[in-house]
C-alpha positions as CSV (number, residue, x, y, z in Angstrom):
1,M,15.2,4.0,8.1
2,T,16.9,7.0,9.5
3,P,14.4,9.6,10.7
4,A,16.8,12.5,10.3
5,F,17.1,11.7,6.6
6,W,13.4,12.6,6.1
7,K,13.6,16.0,7.8
8,D,12.6,18.6,5.1
9,R,13.0,16.0,2.4
10,R,10.8,16.9,-0.6
11,V,8.5,14.0,-1.4
12,F,5.8,13.7,-4.1
13,I,3.1,11.1,-3.5
14,T,0.5,10.0,-6.0
15,G,-2.7,8.5,-4.5
16,H,-2.2,10.3,-1.1
17,T,-5.9,10.5,-0.4
18,G,-6.4,6.7,-0.2
19,F,-6.1,4.5,2.9
20,K,-2.4,3.6,2.4
21,G,-1.6,7.0,1.0
22,A,-3.1,8.7,4.1
23,W,-1.0,6.7,6.5
24,L,2.1,7.5,4.3
25,V,1.3,11.2,4.5
26,A,0.9,11.0,8.3
27,L,4.1,9.1,8.7
28,L,6.1,11.5,6.5
29,R,4.7,14.5,8.2
30,H,5.6,13.0,11.6
31,L,9.2,12.7,10.3
32,G,9.2,16.3,9.1
33,A,9.2,15.8,5.3
34,Q,7.8,18.3,2.9
35,V,5.0,16.5,1.1
36,T,3.2,17.2,-2.1
37,G,0.2,14.9,-2.8
38,Y,-1.4,14.4,-6.2
39,A,-4.6,12.4,-6.3
40,L,-8.3,12.3,-7.0
41,D,-10.7,13.1,-4.2
42,P,-10.8,10.5,-1.4
43,P,-12.2,7.3,-2.8
44,T,-14.6,6.5,0.2
45,S,-16.9,8.4,2.5
46,P,-16.0,8.5,5.2
47,S,-12.3,8.7,4.4
48,L,-9.2,8.5,6.6
49,F,-7.6,11.4,4.7
50,D,-10.5,13.8,5.5
51,A,-11.2,12.5,9.0
52,A,-7.6,13.1,10.0
53,R,-7.4,16.5,8.3
54,L,-4.3,15.5,6.5
55,A,-4.6,18.2,3.8
56,G,-3.2,20.7,6.4
57,G,0.6,20.9,6.4
58,I,1.1,19.5,2.8
59,V,0.6,20.7,-0.7
60,D,-2.7,18.9,-1.5
61,L,-3.3,18.7,-5.3
62,R,-6.3,17.1,-7.0
63,G,-5.5,15.4,-10.3
64,D,-5.6,12.2,-12.3
65,V,-2.5,10.2,-13.2
66,R,-4.2,9.5,-16.5
67,D,-3.8,13.3,-17.3
68,A,-0.1,13.2,-18.3
69,S,0.5,17.0,-18.8
70,V,-1.1,18.0,-15.5
71,L,0.8,15.3,-13.6
72,E,4.1,16.3,-15.1
73,E,3.6,20.0,-14.3
74,A,2.6,19.2,-10.7
75,M,5.7,17.0,-10.2
76,C,8.0,19.6,-11.7
77,Q,6.5,22.3,-9.5
78,A,7.1,20.2,-6.4
79,Q,10.8,19.9,-7.1
80,A,10.6,16.5,-5.5
81,E,13.7,14.5,-4.5
82,I,11.7,11.3,-4.0
83,V,8.5,10.2,-5.9
84,I,6.3,7.5,-4.4
85,H,3.6,6.3,-6.9
86,M,0.7,4.8,-5.1
87,A,-2.3,6.0,-7.2
88,A,-4.2,3.0,-8.5
89,Q,-7.5,1.3,-9.0
90,A,-6.7,-1.2,-6.2
91,L,-9.7,-3.5,-6.0
92,V,-10.0,-6.9,-7.7
93,R,-13.8,-7.0,-8.0
94,A,-13.9,-3.4,-9.2
95,S,-11.4,-4.3,-11.9
96,Y,-13.9,-6.9,-13.3
97,Q,-16.6,-4.1,-13.5
98,D,-14.3,-1.6,-15.1
99,P,-11.3,-3.3,-16.8
100,L,-10.5,-0.5,-19.2
101,G,-10.5,2.1,-16.4
102,T,-8.3,-0.2,-14.3
103,Y,-5.7,-0.6,-17.1
104,A,-5.9,3.2,-17.9
105,T,-5.0,4.1,-14.3
106,N,-2.6,1.3,-13.4
107,V,-0.8,0.9,-16.6
108,M,-0.9,4.2,-18.4
109,G,-0.9,6.1,-15.1
110,T,2.4,4.4,-14.2
111,A,3.8,5.3,-17.6
112,H,2.8,8.9,-17.1
113,V,4.5,9.1,-13.7
114,L,7.8,7.7,-15.1
115,K,7.6,10.1,-18.1
116,A,7.0,13.0,-15.7
117,A,10.0,11.9,-13.7
118,R,12.2,12.4,-16.8
119,R,11.5,16.1,-16.7
120,A,11.2,16.6,-13.0
121,T,14.4,14.5,-12.3
122,P,13.8,13.3,-8.7
123,A,16.6,11.1,-7.3
124,V,14.3,8.1,-6.7
125,V,11.0,6.9,-8.0
126,L,9.2,4.1,-6.2
127,V,6.3,2.4,-8.0
128,V,4.1,0.5,-5.5
129,T,2.5,-2.5,-7.1
130,T,1.1,-5.6,-5.2
131,D,1.9,-9.2,-4.2
132,K,-0.6,-10.3,-6.9
133,V,1.8,-9.5,-9.8
134,Y,3.3,-13.0,-9.8
135,R,2.2,-15.6,-12.3
136,H,0.4,-18.4,-10.4
137,G,1.1,-22.0,-11.3
138,E,2.6,-25.0,-9.6
139,L,5.1,-23.1,-7.5
140,N,4.9,-24.5,-4.0
141,R,6.9,-21.8,-2.1
142,P,6.6,-18.1,-1.4
143,F,7.1,-15.8,-4.4
144,R,10.6,-14.2,-4.9
145,E,11.3,-11.1,-6.8
146,D,12.8,-12.9,-9.8
147,D,9.8,-15.2,-10.3
148,P,7.7,-14.8,-13.5
149,L,5.1,-12.0,-13.5
150,G,1.6,-12.2,-14.9
151,G,-0.8,-12.2,-12.1
152,Q,-4.1,-14.1,-12.2
153,A,-6.8,-13.6,-14.8
154,D,-8.3,-10.5,-13.1
155,P,-7.6,-7.1,-14.6
156,Y,-6.2,-5.7,-11.4
157,S,-3.3,-8.1,-11.0
158,T,-2.5,-8.2,-14.7
159,S,-2.5,-4.4,-14.8
160,K,-0.1,-4.3,-11.9
161,A,2.2,-6.8,-13.6
162,C,2.2,-4.5,-16.6
163,A,3.2,-1.6,-14.3
164,E,6.2,-3.7,-13.1
165,L,7.2,-4.3,-16.7
166,I,6.9,-0.6,-17.6
167,A,9.1,0.3,-14.6
168,A,11.7,-2.4,-15.6
169,Q,11.8,-1.0,-19.2
170,Y,12.2,2.5,-17.9
171,R,15.0,1.4,-15.6
172,G,16.7,-0.6,-18.3
173,A,16.6,2.2,-20.9
174,R,19.0,4.4,-18.8
175,S,17.6,7.5,-20.4
176,H,17.1,9.1,-16.9
177,A,19.0,10.2,-13.9
178,C,16.8,8.7,-11.2
179,A,16.7,5.3,-9.5
180,V,13.5,3.3,-10.4
181,L,12.2,0.8,-7.8
182,T,9.1,-1.3,-7.4
183,A,7.6,-2.5,-4.1
184,R,5.3,-5.6,-3.9
185,A,3.6,-5.6,-0.5
186,G,1.4,-8.2,1.1
187,N,-2.2,-7.6,2.3
188,V,-2.3,-4.5,4.5
189,I,-4.7,-3.9,7.4
190,G,-5.1,-1.0,9.8
191,G,-7.5,1.6,11.1
192,G,-9.3,3.9,8.8
193,D,-9.8,1.8,5.7
194,F,-13.3,2.0,4.4
195,A,-13.0,0.4,0.9
196,Q,-15.5,-2.1,-0.3
197,D,-14.4,-5.7,-0.6
198,R,-11.5,-5.5,1.8
199,I,-11.7,-7.8,4.8
200,L,-11.4,-5.5,7.8
201,P,-13.7,-2.7,6.4
202,D,-16.3,-5.2,5.4
203,A,-16.0,-6.8,8.9
204,V,-16.4,-3.5,10.7
205,R,-19.5,-2.6,8.7
206,A,-21.1,-6.0,9.4
207,F,-20.1,-6.2,13.1
208,S,-21.3,-2.6,13.7
209,R,-24.8,-3.7,12.3
210,G,-24.8,-6.7,14.6
211,E,-24.4,-9.0,11.5
212,R,-22.0,-11.8,10.7
213,L,-19.5,-11.2,8.0
214,A,-20.1,-13.1,4.7
215,L,-16.8,-14.7,3.4
216,R,-16.4,-15.9,-0.1
217,Y,-13.1,-17.8,0.4
218,P,-12.6,-18.4,4.2
219,Q,-9.8,-20.9,3.6
220,A,-7.7,-18.6,1.4
221,I,-4.3,-17.8,3.0
222,R,-2.8,-14.4,2.7
223,P,0.4,-12.5,3.9
224,W,-1.2,-10.0,6.4
225,Q,0.6,-7.0,7.9
226,H,-0.2,-3.7,9.5
227,V,0.0,-0.8,7.0
228,L,2.9,0.8,8.8
229,D,5.1,-2.2,8.2
230,P,5.4,-2.0,4.4
231,L,5.4,1.9,4.6
232,L,8.5,1.7,6.8
233,G,10.0,-0.7,4.2
234,Y,9.2,1.8,1.3
235,L,10.9,4.6,3.2
236,T,13.9,2.5,4.1
237,L,14.3,1.5,0.4
238,C,14.0,5.0,-0.9
239,E,16.5,6.3,1.6
240,R,19.1,3.6,0.7
241,S,18.6,4.1,-3.0
242,F,18.9,7.9,-2.6
243,Q,22.3,7.4,-1.1
244,Q,23.5,4.5,-3.4
245,A,21.1,4.1,-6.3
246,A,22.9,1.3,-8.2
247,D,22.8,-1.1,-5.3
248,Y,19.0,-0.9,-4.7
249,E,17.3,-0.5,-8.0
250,G,14.8,-3.2,-9.0
251,A,11.9,-5.0,-7.4
252,W,11.4,-5.7,-3.7
253,N,8.9,-7.8,-1.7
254,F,7.6,-6.5,1.6
255,G,5.6,-9.2,3.4
256,P,5.4,-11.0,6.7
257,D,7.1,-14.3,7.7
258,A,5.1,-17.5,7.8
259,R,3.7,-16.9,11.3
260,H,1.5,-14.2,9.8
261,E,0.3,-16.0,6.7
262,W,-3.2,-16.7,8.1
263,S,-6.4,-17.9,6.5
264,V,-9.1,-15.4,6.0
265,E,-11.3,-17.1,8.6
266,S,-8.5,-17.1,11.1
267,L,-8.0,-13.4,10.6
268,V,-11.7,-12.6,11.0
269,D,-12.0,-14.9,14.0
270,A,-9.2,-13.0,15.8
271,F,-10.6,-9.6,14.8
272,A,-14.1,-10.6,15.9
273,Q,-12.8,-11.1,19.4
274,H,-12.8,-7.3,19.7
275,W,-16.6,-7.1,19.0
276,S,-19.1,-8.8,21.2
277,G,-21.0,-11.5,19.4
278,A,-19.3,-10.9,16.1
279,G,-18.7,-13.8,13.6
280,W,-18.8,-14.9,10.0
281,H,-20.5,-17.2,7.6
282,W,-19.7,-18.7,4.2
283,Q,-21.2,-16.9,1.2
284,G,-22.1,-19.4,-1.4
285,G,-22.7,-18.7,-5.1
286,E,-20.5,-17.7,-8.0
287,H,-17.6,-15.4,-7.2
288,P,-14.6,-14.2,-9.2
289,P,-11.7,-16.6,-8.9
290,E,-9.0,-16.1,-6.3
291,T,-5.8,-18.0,-5.5
292,D,-5.9,-20.3,-2.6
293,V,-2.5,-19.5,-1.2
294,L,-0.4,-16.3,-1.6
295,R,2.9,-16.0,0.1
296,L,5.9,-13.6,-0.3
297,D,9.6,-14.3,0.3
298,S,10.9,-11.0,1.7
299,G,14.4,-12.4,2.4
300,K,15.9,-9.7,0.1
301,A,14.5,-6.9,2.2
302,R,15.4,-8.6,5.4
303,D,19.0,-9.2,4.4
304,R,19.8,-6.0,2.5
305,L,17.5,-3.5,4.2
306,D,17.3,-5.0,7.7
307,W,13.5,-4.8,7.2
308,S,10.8,-7.2,8.6
309,C,7.3,-6.9,9.8
310,R,7.8,-5.5,13.3
311,L,4.2,-5.5,14.5
312,P,2.8,-9.0,15.4
313,L,-0.5,-9.7,13.7
314,D,-2.4,-10.0,17.0
315,D,-1.2,-6.5,17.8
316,A,-2.0,-5.2,14.3
317,L,-5.6,-6.5,14.7
318,R,-5.9,-5.0,18.2
319,W,-4.6,-1.6,16.9
320,S,-7.0,-1.7,14.0
321,A,-10.0,-2.6,16.1
322,D,-9.2,0.1,18.6
323,F,-8.8,2.7,15.8
324,Y,-12.2,1.9,14.3
325,Q,-14.0,1.9,17.6
326,R,-12.4,5.2,18.7
327,M,-13.4,6.7,15.3
328,D,-16.9,5.6,15.9
329,Q,-16.8,7.4,19.2
330,E,-15.7,10.6,17.4
331,A,-12.2,10.6,18.7
332,D,-9.6,12.9,17.2
333,V,-8.5,10.8,14.2
334,R,-5.4,12.8,13.5
335,A,-4.3,12.3,17.1
336,L,-5.1,8.6,16.8
337,M,-2.8,8.3,13.8
338,H,-0.1,10.3,15.5
339,K,-0.2,8.0,18.6
340,Q,0.0,4.8,16.7
341,I,2.8,6.1,14.5
342,E,4.7,7.2,17.7
343,D,4.2,3.8,19.3
344,Y,5.2,1.9,16.1
345,L,8.4,3.9,15.6
346,A,9.3,3.5,19.3
347,R,9.2,-0.2,18.7
348,C,11.0,-0.3,15.4
349,V,13.3,2.7,14.8
350,S,16.2,4.1,16.8
351,F,16.2,7.9,16.7
C-alpha cells in the first residue's frame, strides 16, 4: 500500500458506521482520502463510530443498501473512484433469528451496490465477504480462493456465499467499466467492537462485571487477526487494481498464518491476562452449529500483494485490551485510534 496514492482519493464506503467500517474510515482519513460513508445508524450503543467522532471530516450519509434508488443516487453524487462495500448483517446467531433480513441485506444489498456502480462508474468495487463462504466438508487444509463456495447451514455464511456469486456474475458479464473484487477475511479483533456474540466484546462485558466468560465452543480454531491487518490488505488490493485492473480482479483471502490460528479458549486465556481474575467457563446446552476448524490460505495475497498479517496476535490482544480499558477511563477515542494507526503503519508501511 502506497500512502501517497490515497491522498485526496474519493472513496465510497457502505457500512462505515460499524466496527470494521469505523476503523476503515479512520485509516482512510489518516491517509488523506475523501470519504463518503453510506450506512444505517451505528449498530451498537456505545459505538466506535460515535465515540471517535468519525462523522467529522467525511460525508456521512444514512441509508440502507436495500434501498436501491437512494444508494445509487448517493454513489453517483460522491463521484467515487473506489467503492468498498462492507454493509452487512454480520452475525451468525442473528441470522438465525432473522434469515430473510440477512438475505435481503447481504444478497440484494450487494446486488444493489453493483447495480449502482454501473451508473456511478468507479474504477474499483471491492465487496467484503467473509472466511465463512467456503463449503465445509472433508477438506483437511486451509481454504483457497478457488475452493467451492457454500458456507455452512447458517443464513449468514450462505448469504455471503451468494454475495460472492453475484460479484462473480457481475465481473463475468463485462457490462461495466470497473474492476470487481471480493475479500474474504479471517476473524478480526480490535478495540471498540461492541457487537453481541463476538468474542472480545463478550469478554470485555463479562470481565468488566467480574464474571467469567461463557464459551459455547472453546476448542474451535479460528484465523484471528487485528482489524488493521485485513484493512491494509483491502487498500493494497484496491490500489493495485486501480492501476492494473485485469491482473487483480477476483477473490482474495486475507488471513493469518498458522501461528495465529488459535482455539477460542487460547485466545480468551491470553486476553484475560490483561484483566485481573478474568477467566471463562463452558456453556452447555443447545447452540447453533459451528465448524470446528476454519483456516485460510492467504498465499495469493502474500505472493502478489506482498501482504501478510504484520501485527502478532499477542500484540493485537494487548492493543485491544488497552483500547477498551482506556475507553472505559473516558480517554479520547479518536486520539486512541489515531495513535494505534500511526504505530501500525510505522511497523508495516514505508512512507
